[in-house]
N, C-alpha and C positions, 0 to 999 in steps of 0.2 A: 174233768176227765182224771181218771189216774194215770200217775206217771208211765204205768205200762199196761196197755189195753192188750191184751193176748186175742189173737185171731185165729190162734190152733193152739192144743193142749201143748204146755211145757213140757221138755223131756225131764227124765229124773236126772239125779247124780250121775256125772260123769258125761260122759260123750257117746256112749255105746248103746244105752237104752233105746234111743229113737234119735230121728233127725233133728234138726233145730226146728225152732217152732215160730210161725210168721206172727210178727205181734207190731204193734204200734206205740211208739215212746214219744212222750211229751217230757218237757222240761220241767223243773218245778214249779216255774210261774206261768205254765200253760203254754200258749203259742201254738204255731204250726206243729202237726205231729211229723213223724218220720216213720215209715212203714219198712221192718227188715227182719233179719232172721234172728232169733234169740236163744242162748244156748246157757246152761248154768253148772260151767264146770266146779268140781270138788277139790280139784289138788291138781298139782302142778302139772302132771304127765295128761290129766283131761284138758288143760289149757293147750299143751303141745299137740295133743292129736286135733282138736279144733283148729289149730293153724295149719295142720297138714290137710286137713277136711278143705279148708279155706281154698288150698293152692290147686286143688281137683275141681273146684265151681266157678268158672270163669265169668260167670253172671254176677257175682258178689263184686260190689265195688270196694271193699276193703274190711279190715278188723278193728273192732273197737271194745276197750274194756270200759265196763259201767258199773259203779259201785251202787251206791243208796238212791243215785238219780236227783240228788239236792242242788245240782247245779241250775241256775234260775232259766238258762237259757238253752241252747242246742249243742251244749259241750258233750253230752253223754249220749249222743244219738247219731246215727248214719242210716240214710235213707238207702235201703238196697242193699247194704251192707250187712255182717256177721256182727253182733253186739254180743259181747261176752259179760255176763252177770256174775259178779265176783263176790256174790254175798254168801256164797257157800265155802270161801276160802276162809275159814274160821279157825281158832284157836290160838292162844297165846302164852307165853312163859315168861315168868318174872324172874329174873336174875337180881336178889337183893343184895348180892355182896357186890354186883358192880354197878347197880342202881338203874338197869335197864330192863325193857321188857321187848320181847321178840314176838312180834303179831302177825296172822295172815291178812290178806288186803282186805279180805271182807270182814274183818272185827271192827266194831263202830266204837267211836269217841265213848259213848255211853257204856257199853259192855266193858270197854277197859276202866272206865270210872269205877263201875260197879265192883270191880274186882280189886282194884288198887288201891283207892282211896280208903278202905277199911284195913287194907296191910301197911298204908302209911306214906302212899306214894302218890304222885299227881302227875296226869300229862302237862308238861309244860306250858303248851298252847292249844286253847281251844276254840272253836269257832262258836259262832251265836246258837248252833243247834248242836245236841249230842248225837244226831242221827247222820252222821258222815263218817264214811269207812275209812280206814287208813289209807287204803290205796288212794282214795281221793281227795284226801287230805296233803297229800304229796303232789298228787296230780296239779291241784290247785294251789299248792304251797300255803295254805290257808294262814292266815293270822287271827290273832284273837285281841281282847281291849288292853293286852298287855306287850304290843310290839313295842313299844318303846324302851322297854328292860329286858323283852326275851327274844325280841324278833319273829321270824316264821316258823312253823312248824317244823320246816325241813333244816333248821338251824340245830334241832334236837334230833335228826336223824343221824344215827350213826353208821347205817348199812342198808341197803336195798337190794331186796332179790327180784331181779328182773328177767322177763322172757324175752329174748331178742326175735328179730323179724326172721332171723334163722334157725329159731327153734332151740336156742340155747339159752339155758339158765345162767344168769350172771349175778356176781354179788358185786355190786358198786358202793364204794366209798367216798366221801369228801375227797377232793383232788382229782378225781377222775371227770373228765369234759362230760361224760354220760350222765353221770350222778347230778351234776348242776343242770345237765339239759332236761333232767326226768323231774327235778324240782320246779314246778309252775307250767311244765311240759305239756299239760293238759291231756296226758296219756298218748302222746304220738312219737314216744321213743320207745315203747314195747308194754306189755302187760306186767304191772307191780304183782308181785305174788306175796312178797310177805316185806316186814322193816324191822330192823331194830331201834328202838327209840330211847333215848336217855331221858329220865325221870327226874322230878323234884320230890325229895322228901317232905311231907306234911304231917303234922300231927292231929289233924281235925278237919272234919267235912264242912267247915263255916269259914265265912270271910267277915272282916268287919269292913262296914260299908259307912263312906262319907256321902252326903248328898247337899247339894245347893241348887236352888232355884234361881235362875238367870232371866234376864228381861228382854236380852237380844244376843245375836251371832258373837258380838265382841265379849258380852259376859261368859259365853260358853265356853271362848277361845281362852279366857283369863282363867277360868275355873278347871279348865284341862291342864294348864300350865301349873296351878298350885301346888303345894305340897300334898302328898298323900300317897294312899296305895297304887301299885302299878296296873291294875285293871281299871281303865279310863274310859269313861263312853257317856256322850251327851245326846240326849232327844230331844230333837227341835220340833218345833209346831210352827209349818208354815202356812198353816189356813187361819189362823188369829189374828187379832186386831195387831200385832205388832210380831210381824215374821221374823223367826229365828231366834223367839224367846226357847225356853225349854230346861230340861233338868240334866245335871251333870252328876256322876256317880265316880267315886275313886273308891276301890275296893283293895283289900289285902288278905293273904290267908291268916287266920285266927291262929294263936298255938293252943294246944289243947289245955294247957294248963287257965289260959283266959277265956275260955268257953262258959259261960254263965252256967249255972246250976239248973237243970231243969229243959235246958235247950233240946230242942228236938229239930231233926231236919236227916236229910240224906244226901249222898254225892251226886246224884241224879234226879232229874224229875221225869215223872211218866205223864203221859198225855190223859189229861181227866176229862176232856170233852172234844167231840169231833164234830167240823163242820159239815151237815149232810150235802148230799150233791144237790138237791133241790133248793139249797140256800138261794134267797132272792137279793139278786146283787142291786137291785134299786135301792137297797137299804145302805150300801157302801157308796155314799156322795159326798160332796164336799161338805153339806150343810151338816149331814150327821156325824162326818167325822170331825168337822170342826168342835161340834158340841160335845164329843166324848174329849177331845184334846184340851178343851177349856176345863172341863171337870178334872182331868188327869192333872194338868198344872195345877191348877187350885189345890188339889188335895196332897200335891208334895210339899213337904216342909222345906221353908224359907233356907234353912240352914240345919243341920243333923249331922251328929259325928258317932262313929262306931256301932251303927246298929248292926246286929248280928243277923247273917242269913246263910242259909245253905248252899252250897256251891251252886246245886242244879238250878234253884228257885231265881239267884242273882244271873248266872252265866247263861241260862237257857230258857227266858221268860215264855217266848213263843211256843215252844215244846208243850207248854200245858194245854195247847189247843191243836189238837191234829188236823192236818189238811186245811191250816189257814188260809192257804192260797184260794181255796174257792170262794171267798169272801169276796173277790173281785168278779165272780161270776164265768161264764164260759169264755170270755177272752182273755182272762187272766191279767197278770200284771207283769212290767218290765222293771226290775231293779238294776239303777243305774249307780253304778259306784265308781266313784273318781279319786285320785289323789292329786294334791298339787305340792310343789315343794314349800317349805317354811320362807315367808317373804311375798307369797303370792296370795295370800288371803283374800284380796281384792276379788280374784277370780272366783273363791264361793260365791260371794255377793252377785258376781256378774252370771253364773249358773242360776242361781236361785231367781233372778231378774229373768233371764230367758224363760223358765219355765212357766212364770208368772205372768209374763207378757202373751206367752202361748195359750195361756188360762189350762196348764197342764196340772191337774193337783197332786202334791206329793202328799199320801195318806200316811207314810211313816218316814221319817227321816233321821239317820243317826251318824254322829259327829265323831271322828277319835282321832288322836293324833299318831304317827308314826315314828319310830327310831330309822336308823340308817338302814340302806337296802344291803341285800346278801348277795352273793356270787352268780347266783341263777339267772340267766340272760334273760328268762320271760316272767320272772318271780315280780309280781305287782305292787309290793310296799317299795317307798322310796321316803326318806326323812320329811315329813312335813305333815299335811291333814288331808284326811279321807273323809268322804262324804257318801252317802248311800241313800238313795231316793227310790220309796217304792212307788211307782206310777202306773194306773191303768192303762192297759194296752189299747185299750179301745177310746181312750181320749183323742179328740179329733186335734190334728197339728202336733202329734208327738213326734213322729219321725222326723220333720224337718227342725222341729226344737230339739233334738238331742243331736243331730247334725252341727248345728250351732253351739251346742255345747262341747262337743267333740272338737271343734276348733278351737274353742277358748281353751280346753285343757292342754291341748298340745302345744297352745302357744306361750303357756304357763311353764312348760317342760314337765306336765305331769301326762299321767295315763289314767285308762279305763279297765276295771276288771276282768280279764276274760273269763274267770269263771262264772260270771252274773250276765255277762255280754248275752244278749239275743239279736244284735242288730247292726254292730260296728262294721263300717267298709273299710276295704284293704288299705286305702290310702290314709285312714287314722290311724290304723294299726302300724304301718311303717313309721309315722310322725312321731307315735307315742313311744315304741319300743326301738332306742336306738341301737340293741345289740341284737335284733332280730335277725341279721345275716350270719352272725355267730353262731345262734342255736339253729339256723337252718343247716349249717355246715356240719354241725355234729350230727344232727338227726339224718341228712343224707346219707353220712358215712354209715350210721346205725342201722338205716332201712333204705337200702338203694331201690327197692322195687316200689316203695310206696305203700307198702302193706297198712300202715296204720293211719287212720284218718278219722274225720268226724264231720259232722254239719258245718259246726262251727269252724273247723280248720278250713275247708272248702270255702266257706263263705267269707272268711276273713283274708285268706291267701295264705294262712299259716304254711299249708302244702298245696301243691300245685294240684290242678282238675285232674 
């Protein structure tokens, strides 16, 4: 299923051309769809007009902004509500003197990099895909492979343009409780219209990459602690003969003077192939994935230093295959991402053991290290280890297995990432996010009528029904 399935034609730019269109929304990982009313405003005035339209339609359950729809679960859908697709809030302006860029909420990371990197600037924090909007990056307070040194995306946001529930356009800066509540606030404090972001100067679109092939989870943890570049990540194989073996990379930006003659590459990577909608899901089974993992593991060098790679190829490997969630078939997949503090490494093995005992196969597993948490109450990262598991949604026993994993994570003082969640219960949310009531107090003052909501917010109890 596509992330957005239209049941009626979408209106043109703005809100005056025609009424909102009825449509069916899906998370990036698939899962149960939500039918709601879709609108694509192209400017702040159109967003404000849509909000006024909502107040005249008692049938609508609330309002939610949606960017590129890359949240894996139900964070960007609202059954029976008005969903404002912000992809048309485009445009950005680079201030080279200040080293900042001011970008519309609908501008994607890839669009920014395509213009900024040739000019000698880099967005300091990028996720695993370039197809994330600026609004979505703030709402999820995304992190990259360099959290240990750079923190979250929000750490580099100098100002946010936010449309409040009262229809007022606010300019929020660090220090304002509403600013902190918006970082990682899952779009529940208002519609992000634009943001001013501090950049990092770079002199080439290349990275120098160190690689180590490790035999188990302890080896991966040790390699992630080793000296090297700040962009650190480990791919783990949980289907092979030694669960936890993998490939660890550490990368850093390569100065222009050090780029080898004849090197070629670009800052971003375009999709080179598309998974068709008729892809037979029977090909993605544990035996087939285990064989691929064996090939990938054996192909990787045991130890390699200084390999030169373009930013896009290294940072966004899955973007080379468009619509890759279709590989999981019609049921889709669940991405379960957790973080536990340093010193709780045993919980990583405990979660892996729970999945193996339940025979829930992890087709893709990624491990990273995190630095200190920021001041945003709902921001996901904290100092420790984060692991993301891609799990087939149709796997028998997956729901109770993940409930047990939630309990282990909460017991260790960790949490699950809301931007990727598709099934967490309210009691788990309360246990994992100790500053939840602080966030609710700020949100309730900003939105006393409960205008902003989402299926995720209602399911987890972030907002009352």
